[in-house]
C-alpha positions in Angstrom: 0.0 0.0 0.0 1.3 3.5 -0.9 2.1 5.5 2.2 -0.4 8.4 2.5 0.8 11.9 2.0 -0.8 13.1 5.1 0.8 11.7 8.3 -0.8 14.0 10.9 -4.3 15.5 11.2 -4.9 18.4 13.6 -8.5 19.3 14.5 -9.8 22.5 16.1 -12.7 21.7 18.5 -15.3 24.4 18.7 -17.1 24.9 15.4 -15.0 22.2 13.7 -14.9 18.8 15.5 -17.6 19.5 18.1 -21.2 20.6 17.4 -22.9 23.2 19.5 -24.2 20.5 21.9 -20.6 19.2 22.2 -21.4 16.0 20.2 -19.3 14.7 17.3 -21.1 13.5 14.2 -21.0 9.7 13.8 -19.7 10.0 10.3 -16.9 12.3 11.5 -16.0 9.7 14.1 -15.9 7.0 11.5 -13.7 9.1 9.2 -11.2 9.9 11.9 -11.0 6.3 13.0 -10.3 5.3 9.4 -7.5 7.8 9.2 -6.1 6.5 12.4 -6.3 2.9 11.1 -4.3 4.0 8.0 -1.4 5.1 10.3 -2.3 8.8 10.3 -1.6 10.4 13.7 -4.6 12.4 15.1 -4.3 15.4 17.4 -6.3 18.3 18.7 -5.4 22.0 18.3 -7.8 23.9 20.5 -8.3 26.9 22.7 -9.7 24.7 25.4 -7.7 23.1 28.2 -7.5 19.4 28.7 -10.5 19.0 31.0 -12.7 21.0 28.5 -11.5 18.9 25.6 -11.6 15.3 26.9 -15.4 14.9 26.7 -15.2 15.7 22.9 -12.1 13.6 22.4 -13.4 10.6 24.1 -16.3 10.3 21.7 -13.8 9.3 19.0 -13.2 6.0 20.8 -9.5 5.8 20.2 -8.9 3.8 23.4 -5.5 4.1 24.9 -4.4 6.8 22.4 -2.1 9.1 24.4 -0.2 11.0 21.7 0.4 14.7 22.7 -2.2 17.3 21.9 -2.3 21.1 21.7 -4.4 23.1 24.1 -5.0 26.7 25.2 -4.5 28.1 21.7 -1.0 26.6 21.1 0.5 27.6 24.5 0.7 24.1 25.8 1.4 20.6 24.5 0.2 17.9 26.8 -1.0 14.3 26.7 -4.7 13.6 27.0 -3.9 12.0 30.3 -2.7 15.4 31.6 1.1 15.4 31.5 2.5 18.6 30.2 5.4 18.3 27.7 5.9 21.9 26.8 4.3 25.3 27.5 5.0 29.0 26.8 3.9 31.3 29.6 3.7 35.1 30.0 6.4 37.2 31.4 5.2 38.3 34.9 5.8 42.0 34.3 4.0 42.0 30.9 1.1 40.1 32.4 0.6 42.5 35.3 0.7 45.5 32.8 -1.9 43.9 30.6 -4.1 43.1 33.5 -4.0 46.7 34.7 -5.1 48.0 31.3 -8.0 45.5 31.2 -9.2 46.5 34.6 -9.0 50.2 33.7 -11.2 49.4 30.7 -13.8 47.7 33.0 -12.9 44.2 31.9 -12.0 41.3 34.2 -8.6 39.7 33.5 -9.1 35.9 33.3 -5.8 34.1 33.2 -5.6 30.4 32.0 -2.9 28.4 33.9 -1.5 24.9 33.5 -3.6 22.6 35.7 -1.0 19.8 35.6 1.5 22.0 37.5 -0.7 24.6 39.3 -3.8 22.6 40.3 -5.7 25.6 38.9 -7.5 26.1 35.6 -7.9 29.9 35.9 -6.8 32.9 38.0 -9.1 35.9 37.9 -8.6 39.5 38.7 -12.2 40.8 38.8 -13.2 43.9 36.9 -16.5 45.7 36.5 -17.9 42.9 34.4 -17.1 40.1 36.8 -20.7 39.0 37.5 -21.3 38.5 33.8 -18.0 36.6 33.3 -18.7 34.4 36.3 -22.2 33.6 35.2 -21.6 33.1 31.5 -18.2 31.4 31.6 -16.5 30.5 34.9 -19.6 28.9 36.5 -20.1 26.7 33.4 -16.6 25.4 33.0 -16.1 21.6 33.4 -12.9 22.5 35.3 -13.9 25.1 37.9 -10.6 25.3 39.7 -10.5 29.0 39.8 -8.8 31.4 42.2 -9.8 35.1 42.5 -6.9 37.4 43.3 -6.4 41.1 43.9 -3.2 41.4 41.7 -0.9 39.5 39.5 2.4 39.0 41.2 5.2 36.5 41.8 2.9 34.2 43.8 0.6 33.6 40.8 1.2 30.4 38.8 2.5 30.8 35.2 -0.2 32.1 32.9 -0.6 30.7 29.4 -3.4 32.9 28.1 -5.3 36.0 29.2 -9.0 36.4 28.4 -11.2 39.5 28.3 -14.9 39.3 27.7 -16.3 42.0 25.4 -19.4 43.2 23.6 -19.1 41.8 20.1 -19.7 45.3 18.5 -16.7 46.7 20.4 -14.3 43.9 19.4 -12.4 45.8 16.7 -12.2 49.0 18.7 -10.9 47.3 21.8 -8.4 45.1 19.9 -7.1 48.2 18.0 -6.3 50.0 21.3 -4.7 47.0 22.9 -2.7 46.1 19.8 -1.3 49.6 19.6 -0.1 49.2 23.2 1.1 45.6 23.4 2.0 44.2 19.9 4.2 42.5 19.0 5.0 41.3 22.5 1.4 40.1 22.8 -0.6 38.2 20.2 -4.3 38.9 20.5 -7.6 38.4 18.6 -11.3 38.4 19.3 -13.2 35.1 19.0 -16.7 34.0 19.5 -17.0 30.9 21.8 -20.2 29.1 20.9 -20.0 26.7 23.9 -20.6 29.7 26.3 -22.2 32.1 23.8 -19.6 34.8 24.6 -17.1 36.9 22.6 -13.6 37.1 24.1 -10.3 38.6 23.3 -7.5 36.0 23.7 -4.0 37.2 24.6 -0.9 35.1 24.2 2.8 35.8 24.2 3.8 37.0 20.8 5.3 33.6 19.7 2.2 31.5 20.6 -0.2 30.2 17.9 -1.6 26.8 17.1 0.7 26.3 14.1 3.9 26.8 16.0 2.8 24.2 18.5 1.7 21.8 15.7 5.2 22.1 14.1 6.8 21.4 17.5 4.6 18.4 18.0 5.3 17.2 14.4 9.0 17.4 15.1 8.5 15.0 18.0 7.2 12.5 15.4 9.6 13.5 12.7 6.8 14.6 10.4 7.3 17.2 7.7 4.9 20.1 7.9 4.0 19.5 4.3 2.4 16.2 5.4 0.1 17.7 7.9 -3.6 18.4 7.4 -5.4 20.8 9.6 -9.1 21.5 10.1 -10.4 24.8 11.6 -13.0 27.5 11.4 -12.0 30.8 13.0 -9.4 33.6 13.0 -7.2 31.7 15.6 -6.9 28.9 13.0 -5.6 31.1 10.2 -1.9 30.5 10.6 -2.3 26.8 10.7 -4.7 26.8 7.7 -2.2 28.9 5.7 0.9 27.0 6.7 0.0 23.3 6.7 0.4 21.0 3.8 -3.4 20.9 3.5 -5.7 23.4 5.3 -9.4 22.8 5.5 -11.9 25.5 6.7 -15.4 24.6 7.9 -18.2 25.9 5.6 -19.7 27.9 8.4 -16.4 29.3 9.5 -15.1 32.9 9.4 -14.5 34.4 6.0 -10.8 35.0 7.0 -10.5 31.2 7.6 -12.0 30.5 4.2 -9.4 32.8 2.6 -6.5 31.1 4.3 -7.6 27.5 3.5 -6.8 25.2 0.6 -10.3 23.7 0.8 -13.6 24.7 2.3 -15.5 21.7 3.7 -18.8 22.3 1.8 -19.8 18.7 2.2 -18.9 18.5 5.9 -16.0 17.5 8.0 -16.2 13.8 7.4 -16.0 14.2 3.7 -13.0 16.5 4.0 -11.2 14.0 6.3 -11.9 11.2 3.8 -10.5 13.3 1.0 -7.4 14.2 3.0 -6.7 10.5 3.6 -6.6 9.9 -0.2 -4.1 12.8 -0.9 -0.9 11.5 -2.5 
């Protein structure tokens, strides 16, 4: 049998692998299992942390599969079982400065940490919108290990990502202000999170993105980036859609994702996975 061109498939979760009710379509499960049976490695590249991802991943039924996956927007590579292999955290001074600016704008500073090392999922500096953030996001998380603090200092665990919750109509305005102040040290973008029906700005250190983590993971397996297929739907997937050997954007995805992709999955994710298996 001819070796398939694609040796690694990386899937975004929200809007791609998982439906709004968090289920995975049976035909998608069958297609991914087929890819796995053909020797193609399967990974996740998501903004979620491990605890938020596992209920979706487990639906694939790849029992015992513990290959590394990419969580928190590319800031961490960890095994599904929880072990962290690599992470890229904020500089403490930059983090404190960013948090101060968000608080001054009336926004809570919600910091994502590495649960494997800190035993916390989030650390929160409350702002004027804290009640909204708690009700719509923190209280609904599958991993509710959250600590409320009064400042970011040396006692805080390393922070992989900062989140700020914003009115959708103010996304461009707020991002422009924050970009002017923090780029390129900070990489930021607004994104809608359907699981919680909220719009957030995600902040990472300037080097963090899903694609950089995917290439790091691929190097662990000695896989050429040209032999990677990625599947995504939103602006935080653009770099991987542009850079991978084969990039597939979901039909209902953002127009920016469509523009970056090699293919738009007009016939659904399962069909796109099956087509990628056949690439030579």
